[in-house]
C-alpha positions in Angstrom: 0.0 0.0 0.0 1.3 3.5 -0.9 1.0 6.8 0.8 -1.2 9.2 -1.3 1.0 12.1 -0.3 4.6 11.0 -0.7 3.9 7.8 -2.7 6.1 5.8 -0.5 5.2 2.2 0.4 3.8 1.7 3.8 2.4 -1.3 5.7 -1.2 -1.6 6.6 -0.2 -2.1 10.2 1.4 1.4 10.3 -0.6 4.2 11.9 1.5 6.9 10.3 3.6 7.1 7.1 7.2 6.7 8.1 8.3 9.3 5.4 5.8 12.2 5.6 4.0 11.4 8.8 0.5 11.3 7.4 -2.2 9.2 9.3 -2.8 5.8 7.7 -6.6 5.9 8.6 -7.0 8.9 6.4 -5.4 7.0 3.6 -7.7 4.0 4.0 -10.8 6.3 4.0 -9.6 7.8 0.7 -9.3 4.3 -0.8 -12.9 3.5 0.2 -14.1 6.7 -1.3 -12.3 5.8 -4.6 -13.9 2.3 -4.5 -17.4 3.9 -4.0 -16.8 6.1 -6.9 -15.8 3.2 -9.1 -18.9 1.2 -8.0 -21.2 4.0 -8.7 -19.8 4.4 -12.2 -20.9 0.9 -13.2 -24.6 1.2 -14.4 -27.1 -1.5 -13.5 -29.1 -3.3 -16.3 -32.8 -2.8 -16.1 -34.9 -6.1 -15.7 -37.3 -6.9 -18.8 -39.8 -9.1 -16.8 -42.7 -8.3 -19.1 -40.9 -9.6 -22.2 -39.9 -12.8 -20.5 -43.4 -13.5 -19.2 -45.0 -12.8 -22.6 -42.5 -15.1 -24.4 -43.1 -17.9 -21.9 -46.9 -17.6 -22.2 -46.8 -17.8 -26.0 -44.6 -20.8 -25.9 -46.9 -22.6 -23.5 -50.0 -21.9 -25.6 -48.3 -23.2 -28.7 -47.2 -26.4 -27.0 -50.7 -26.9 -25.5 -52.3 -26.4 -28.9 -49.9 -28.9 -30.6 -50.7 -31.5 -27.9 -54.4 -31.1 -28.3 -54.3 -31.4 -32.1 -52.1 -34.5 -31.8 -54.6 -36.1 -29.4 -57.6 -35.2 -31.4 -56.5 -36.4 -34.8 -54.0 -39.2 -34.0 -54.0 -40.5 -30.4 -57.6 -40.3 -29.5 -58.6 -43.7 -30.9 -55.4 -45.4 -29.9 -55.1 -44.5 -26.2 -57.2 -46.3 -23.7 -57.6 -44.9 -20.2 -59.4 -48.1 -19.0 -57.9 -48.9 -15.6 -59.3 -52.5 -15.7 -57.4 -54.5 -18.3 -60.0 -57.3 -18.2 -62.7 -55.0 -19.5 -62.6 -53.8 -23.1 -64.8 -50.8 -24.1 -66.0 -51.1 -27.7 -68.9 -48.7 -27.4 -67.2 -46.1 -29.5 -65.9 -48.4 -32.2 -67.6 -48.7 -35.6 -67.2 -52.2 -37.0 -67.9 -52.9 -40.7 -68.3 -56.5 -41.7 -67.6 -56.9 -45.4 -67.7 -60.8 -45.6 -71.2 -61.6 -46.7 -70.4 -65.3 -47.1 -70.9 -67.3 -50.2 -74.7 -67.0 -50.6 -74.5 -65.6 -54.1 -72.1 -68.3 -55.2 -74.4 -71.0 -53.7 -77.3 -69.5 -55.5 -75.6 -70.0 -58.9 -75.4 -73.8 -58.5 -78.1 -74.7 -55.9 -81.0 -75.3 -58.3 -78.8 -77.5 -60.5 -78.2 -80.0 -57.7 -80.4 -83.1 -57.5 -80.9 -86.0 -55.1 -80.2 -89.3 -56.9 -82.0 -92.5 -55.8 -80.9 -95.9 -56.8 -83.6 -98.6 -56.9 -83.0 -102.4 -57.1 -86.1 -104.2 -58.2 -88.3 -101.3 -57.0 -86.7 -101.2 -53.6 -84.6 -98.2 -52.6 -81.0 -99.4 -52.6 -78.9 -96.3 -52.3 -79.0 -92.5 -52.4 -76.5 -89.9 -53.5 -76.2 -86.5 -55.2 -75.7 -85.2 -58.7 -75.9 -82.0 -60.7 -77.1 -80.9 -64.1 -74.0 -80.1 -66.2 -75.3 -80.0 -69.7 -78.5 -79.5 -71.7 -78.7 -80.5 -75.3 -82.1 -79.9 -77.0 -84.8 -81.6 -75.0 -82.3 -83.7 -73.1 -80.5 -82.8 -69.9 -77.5 -84.7 -68.5 -76.7 -85.2 -64.8 -73.2 -86.0 -63.5 -72.8 -88.3 -60.5 -70.5 -91.0 -59.2 -70.6 -94.5 -60.6 -70.7 -96.1 -57.2 -74.0 -94.2 -56.4 -75.7 -96.1 -59.3 -73.9 -99.4 -58.6 -76.2 -102.5 -58.8 -79.2 -100.4 -59.6 -82.0 -101.3 -62.0 -83.8 -98.0 -62.0 -83.1 -94.4 -61.0 -84.9 -91.2 -60.1 -83.7 -87.6 -59.5 -85.4 -85.0 -57.3 -85.0 -81.3 -58.0 -85.1 -78.4 -55.5 -88.7 -77.8 -56.6 -89.5 -81.3 -55.0 -90.3 -82.6 -58.5 -89.1 -86.2 -58.9 -88.6 -87.7 -62.3 -87.3 -91.0 -63.7 -83.7 -90.9 -65.0 -82.1 -93.0 -67.7 -78.5 -94.4 -67.3 -76.4 -93.1 -70.1 -73.1 -94.6 -69.0 -71.0 -95.5 -66.0 -67.3 -96.2 -65.5 -66.3 -97.7 -62.2 -62.6 -97.0 -62.5 -63.0 -93.2 -63.0 -66.1 -93.4 -60.7 -68.1 -91.2 -63.2 -71.7 -91.9 -64.3 -74.2 -89.9 -66.4 -78.0 -89.9 -66.1 -80.4 -88.4 -68.6 -83.7 -86.6 -67.9 -86.0 -84.4 -69.9 -84.8 -80.8 -70.2 -88.1 -79.3 -69.3 -87.6 -80.6 -65.7 -84.4 -78.6 -65.3 -84.5 -75.3 -63.5 -80.8 -74.5 -63.7 -77.5 -75.8 -65.2 -74.3 -75.7 -63.2 -71.4 -73.6 -64.5 -68.2 -75.5 -65.0 -65.0 -74.1 -63.6 -61.3 -75.1 -63.6 -59.6 -77.2 -60.9 -56.3 -76.4 -62.5 -56.7 -72.7 -61.8 -57.7 -73.3 -58.2 -55.0 -72.4 -55.6 -54.4 -73.9 -52.2 -56.4 -72.1 -49.6 -59.1 -71.0 -52.0 -62.6 -71.1 -50.5 -64.7 -74.1 -51.6 -68.2 -75.3 -50.8 -70.2 -78.5 -51.5 -73.9 -79.0 -52.0 -75.4 -82.4 -51.4 -77.7 -84.8 -49.5 -75.6 -86.2 -46.6 -76.8 -89.2 -44.6 -80.6 -88.8 -45.0 -81.6 -87.2 -48.3 -85.2 -86.5 -47.2 -84.0 -84.6 -44.1 -80.7 -83.1 -45.1 -81.1 -82.6 -48.9 -79.2 -79.7 -50.5 -77.0 -79.1 -47.4 -74.2 -76.6 -48.0 -70.8 -77.0 -46.4 -67.8 -74.8 -46.7 -64.0 -75.2 -46.5 -60.9 -74.6 -48.5 -58.7 -76.4 -51.1 -56.3 -78.4 -48.9 -54.4 -80.2 -51.7 -54.2 -80.9 -55.4 -53.2 -83.9 -57.4 -53.5 -86.2 -54.4 -53.1 -89.9 -55.2 -55.5 -91.8 -53.0 -55.8 -95.6 -52.9 -59.4 -96.9 -53.2 -59.9 -100.3 -51.6 -61.0 -103.3 -53.6 -64.7 -104.2 -53.4 -66.8 -107.1 -54.6 -67.5 -105.3 -57.9 -64.3 -103.3 -58.3 -60.7 -104.0 -58.0 -58.6 -101.5 -56.1 -57.2 -98.5 -57.9 -55.6 -95.1 -57.3 -57.6 -92.0 -57.9 -56.1 -88.5 -58.6 -58.2 -86.1 -56.6 -58.6 -82.7 -55.0 -58.4 -82.6 -51.2 -60.6 -80.3 -49.1 -61.7 -79.9 -45.5 -65.2 -79.2 -46.7 -67.5 -81.6 -44.8 -68.3 -84.5 -47.1 -70.4 -87.4 -45.7 -72.2 -90.4 -47.1 -74.8 -89.2 -49.5 -72.7 -86.3 -50.7 -71.1 -88.5 -53.3 -71.7 -87.2 -56.8 -72.4 -83.7 -55.8 -70.5 -80.5 -56.9 -67.5 -79.1 -55.2 -67.5 -75.4 -56.2 -65.2 -72.4 -55.9 -66.2 -69.0 -54.4 -67.6 -68.0 -57.8 -70.1 -70.8 -57.7 -68.3 -72.8 -60.5 -68.0 -76.5 -60.3 -64.3 -77.6 -60.0 -64.8 -81.2 -58.8 -67.2 -84.0 -58.0 -67.2 -85.1 -54.4 -66.8 -88.8 -54.3 -65.4 -90.1 -51.0 -64.3 -89.3 -47.5 -61.3 -90.7 -45.8 -63.1 -92.1 -42.8 -60.9 -92.9 -39.7 -61.2 -92.4 -36.0 -57.9 -90.5 -36.1 -58.6 -88.4 -39.3 -61.1 -85.6 -39.7 -61.6 -82.9 -42.3 -60.2 -84.8 -45.3 -62.6 -85.0 -48.2 -61.9 -85.7 -51.8 -63.3 -84.8 -55.2 -62.6 -85.8 -58.8 -61.3 -82.9 -60.8 -64.1 -81.6 -63.1 -61.8 -81.7 -66.2 -61.3 -85.5 -65.8 -65.0 -86.1 -65.2 -66.1 -84.2 -68.2 -63.8 -86.2 -70.5 -65.5 -89.4 -69.5 -69.0 -87.9 -69.4 -68.7 -86.6 -72.9 -67.6 -90.0 -74.2 -70.6 -91.6 -72.6 -73.0 -89.1 -74.1 -71.5 -89.4 -77.6 -71.7 -93.2 -77.3 -67.9 -93.6 -77.5 -66.7 -96.7 -75.7 -64.3 -96.1 -72.8 -61.3 -98.4 -73.4 -58.2 -98.8 -71.3 -54.8 -100.4 -72.2 -54.6 -104.1 -71.7 -51.3 -106.0 -71.0 -52.6 -109.5 -70.4 -50.7 -110.3 -67.2 -51.7 -111.0 -63.6 -49.6 -109.3 -60.9 -48.9 -109.3 -57.2 -47.1 -106.8 -55.0 -43.7 -108.4 -54.5 -44.1 -108.3 -50.7 -47.5 -110.1 -50.8 -47.6 -113.6 -49.3 -49.4 -114.8 -52.4 -46.4 -113.9 -54.6 -44.0 -116.2 -52.7 -45.5 -119.5 -53.9 -44.0 -119.1 -57.4 -41.0 -116.9 -56.7 -37.9 -118.8 -57.8 -35.8 -117.5 -55.0 -38.1 -118.7 -52.2 -39.7 -116.2 -49.9 -37.1 -113.5 -50.2 -38.9 -110.1 -50.1 -38.2 -107.8 -53.0 -39.4 -104.4 -54.0 -41.8 -103.7 -56.8 -44.3 -106.0 -58.6 -44.1 -109.6 -59.6 -45.7 -111.1 -62.7 -47.8 -114.1 -61.8 -49.0 -115.2 -65.2 -48.9 -114.1 -68.8 -51.9 -114.6 -71.1 -51.2 -116.4 -74.3 -51.4 -114.1 -77.4 -51.5 -111.0 -75.2 -49.5 -107.8 -75.8 -47.3 -108.8 -72.8 -46.5 -112.2 -74.2 -45.6 -110.6 -77.6 -43.3 -108.1 -75.8 -41.5 -111.0 -74.0 -42.9 -110.9 -70.5 -42.4 -114.0 -68.4 -43.7 -115.4 -65.1 -41.5 -114.2 -62.3 -40.5 -110.9 -63.9 -40.2 -108.1 -61.4 -41.7 -104.9 -62.9 -39.5 -101.9 -62.0 -40.9 -99.0 -64.1 -43.2 -98.0 -66.9 -42.6 -95.1 -69.2 -39.6 -94.1 -67.1 -41.7 -93.9 -63.9 -40.7 -96.2 -61.1 -43.7 -98.1 -59.6 -43.9 -99.4 -56.1 -47.1 -101.6 -56.2 -49.8 -102.9 -58.4 -52.2 -100.0 -57.9 -49.5 -97.5 -58.8 -48.6 -99.5 -61.9 -52.2 -99.5 -63.1 -52.5 -95.8 -62.5 -49.4 -95.1 -64.7 -50.5 -97.7 -67.3 -54.0 -96.1 -67.7 -52.5 -92.8 -68.6 -51.8 -94.3 -72.0 -54.2 -95.0 -74.8 -55.0 -98.1 -76.7 -52.4 -98.4 -79.6 -49.6 -96.5 -77.7 -46.2 -98.1 -77.3 -44.6 -98.0 -73.9 -41.4 -99.2 -72.4 -41.5 -101.3 -69.3 -38.4 -102.3 -67.3 -38.3 -105.6 -65.5 -35.7 -107.4 -63.5 -35.0 -110.9 -64.6 -32.2 -113.2 -63.3 -30.6 -110.3 -61.4 -30.4 -107.9 -64.3 -32.7 -105.3 -65.8 -34.4 -105.8 -69.1 -36.4 -103.2 -71.1 -39.5 -104.6 -72.9 -41.5 -102.5 -75.4 -45.3 -103.2 -75.4 -47.9 -102.1 -78.0 -51.0 -101.6 -75.9 -54.3 -103.1 -77.0 -57.8 -103.3 -75.5 -59.1 -106.6 -73.9 -61.5 -107.0 -76.8 -58.6 -107.2 -79.3 -57.0 -110.2 -77.6 
């Protein structure tokens, strides 16, 4: 600290300046006055409270408005203030149901469906379903299953109008399970529209119309499902009138019961894509029904109507599945189980004999397709027409041999 009079340095503890003798208290008082002057010279800033308040208020109002608009136009229908999660409030929801079912589609085919009754010597023998698929002049033709008409001597059909008329059998083929009946066209109220099973896709809505169980009680029942599978190969067991065979069918979970056989399986447009013909009945299996593709059925039906004979290729051999007990009695190697099919006998003068087949030959393939049993072999064989040439591979004496057969009908042998 310096003395203001002589400018010499003095200590704060001194009472007087050792040089000029001035009092130290006077010096400190002068310093305080200088400090006061300096403080007074610094101006204070004025507080702008009004501007700050107004800005805050405007910001608050804008935020509140934005939140209100967001709630009103976006969050209002999505936020639930229900404190009880077990209770759902649907009072303010507008629900629109656009699925009106398949009523219109059913209406397209309904009146074309008929109940078929099979009589044996004037006694009712069996009932089934059919549908009008074609009208030509004063004649109308009804498609149904061959097994519906099996062993019958006379037939009637009943329309949705409750009119019952006699029907004439035009043709029946047990292997394809297709049959055609003829009635007068004036009795017909509607003709079914044919669709395409090839265009149908898995998961498509399907429905069936038929007379399950009791035709008098449940006639023209409608059941609905989907297309569950295409090109299924299903084994049909042998009966007293029909040897076993494999059918290529459509699979559906549409309910199909006894009495539905011969009825239409339709798509969501009311077009027929198949003929319901059987149900896989088992205590462990439910919801598996089958139908003959409509394209296959019409091929046979048109042949019957035109009077063309339905012929299938004939080989002239008897066969057994190679693992069947009945095949072991003639098998040269004893009872050793082998895969495939074994030829049991060859008819003299038959296409098989001319091609070089021999008893004991093991059939491996036909037309390049390996076959595993007799039913599969017949299925592949019947894809060919009478007059076609086909190569069949057999195993003989431990080596494969290819035989070429010219297929004929049984009437040509």
